[in-house]
C-alpha positions as CSV (number, residue, x, y, z in Angstrom):
1,M,-20.7,-11.8,-10.6
2,P,-16.9,-12.3,-11.0
3,K,-14.6,-11.6,-8.1
4,I,-11.2,-9.9,-8.5
5,V,-8.6,-10.9,-5.9
6,Y,-6.0,-8.2,-5.4
7,D,-3.4,-8.2,-2.6
8,G,-5.2,-11.1,-0.9
9,Q,-8.6,-9.3,-0.8
10,P,-11.6,-10.3,-2.9
11,Y,-13.7,-7.6,-4.6
12,E,-17.0,-8.1,-6.5
13,C,-16.7,-6.9,-10.1
14,G,-20.0,-6.2,-11.8
15,D,-20.2,-4.6,-15.2
16,E,-17.1,-2.5,-14.5
17,S,-13.5,-2.9,-15.6
18,V,-10.9,-4.2,-13.3
19,L,-9.5,-0.7,-13.1
20,E,-12.9,0.8,-12.2
21,C,-13.6,-2.0,-9.7
22,L,-10.4,-1.5,-7.7
23,A,-10.4,2.3,-8.0
24,A,-14.0,2.4,-6.6
25,R,-12.7,0.6,-3.5
26,G,-9.9,3.1,-2.9
27,I,-7.1,1.0,-4.5
28,A,-4.6,3.1,-6.5
29,I,-3.8,1.5,-9.8
30,P,-1.5,3.5,-12.1
31,N,-3.6,4.7,-15.1
32,S,-3.8,7.5,-17.6
33,C,-5.9,7.2,-20.7
34,H,-8.6,4.7,-19.7
35,A,-8.6,3.5,-23.4
36,G,-5.8,0.9,-23.5
37,L,-3.4,3.2,-25.4
38,C,-0.9,4.2,-22.7
39,Q,-0.6,0.7,-21.1
40,T,0.0,2.3,-17.7
41,C,-2.6,0.1,-16.0
42,M,-1.0,-3.2,-17.1
43,M,-1.6,-6.0,-14.6
44,Q,-1.0,-9.7,-14.6
45,A,-3.5,-12.5,-13.9
46,V,-1.9,-15.1,-11.6
47,E,-5.2,-17.0,-11.5
48,G,-8.2,-17.0,-13.9
49,E,-8.9,-16.4,-17.5
50,V,-8.1,-13.0,-19.1
51,P,-10.6,-11.8,-21.7
52,A,-8.9,-11.4,-25.1
53,A,-10.1,-7.8,-25.5
54,A,-8.1,-6.9,-22.4
55,Q,-4.8,-7.9,-24.1
56,A,-5.4,-5.8,-27.3
57,G,-2.1,-4.2,-28.4
58,L,0.2,-6.2,-26.1
59,K,3.2,-8.1,-27.3
60,P,2.7,-11.8,-27.7
61,T,5.2,-12.5,-24.9
62,L,3.1,-10.4,-22.5
63,V,-0.1,-12.1,-23.6
64,A,1.5,-15.5,-23.0
65,Q,2.3,-14.5,-19.5
66,N,-1.3,-13.3,-18.8
67,Y,-0.6,-9.6,-18.7
68,F,-3.6,-7.4,-19.5
69,L,-4.8,-3.8,-19.5
70,A,-7.0,-3.2,-16.4
71,C,-9.0,-0.4,-18.1
72,L,-10.1,-2.8,-20.9
73,C,-10.6,-5.9,-18.7
74,H,-14.3,-6.8,-18.0
75,P,-13.9,-10.2,-16.4
76,Q,-16.3,-13.0,-17.0
77,H,-14.8,-15.3,-14.4
78,D,-12.9,-14.9,-11.1
79,M,-9.4,-13.6,-11.4
80,E,-6.4,-13.0,-9.0
81,V,-4.3,-10.1,-10.2
82,V,-1.1,-8.2,-9.4
83,L,0.4,-5.0,-10.7
84,S,2.6,-5.7,-13.7
85,D,5.8,-4.8,-11.8
86,E,4.9,-7.3,-9.1
87,G,4.7,-10.1,-11.6
88,M,7.9,-9.4,-13.4
89,T,11.2,-10.8,-12.1
90,T,14.5,-9.1,-12.4
91,L,17.7,-10.8,-13.6
92,Q,21.2,-9.7,-12.7
93,A,23.7,-9.2,-15.4
94,H,27.2,-10.4,-14.9
């Protein structure tokens, strides 16, 4: 059974999506449609392999950076994840 590590805590993830796994443990992940359309639940894998189905509809640049949709992600292997805004860095314009 794969483990999802979020905010330093590991969670067992059975047949559920990453979104369902974390929500069942009281972790609030932004979400709306639960179908991969709104992309509100976008997260980034900092460790582990992202299933291709979890990246459906994302721009190639996001796929290359291991972003995925938590509602579509049914992990096969252990993953460490962060919310998408935690993984993005900001640049200052001059």
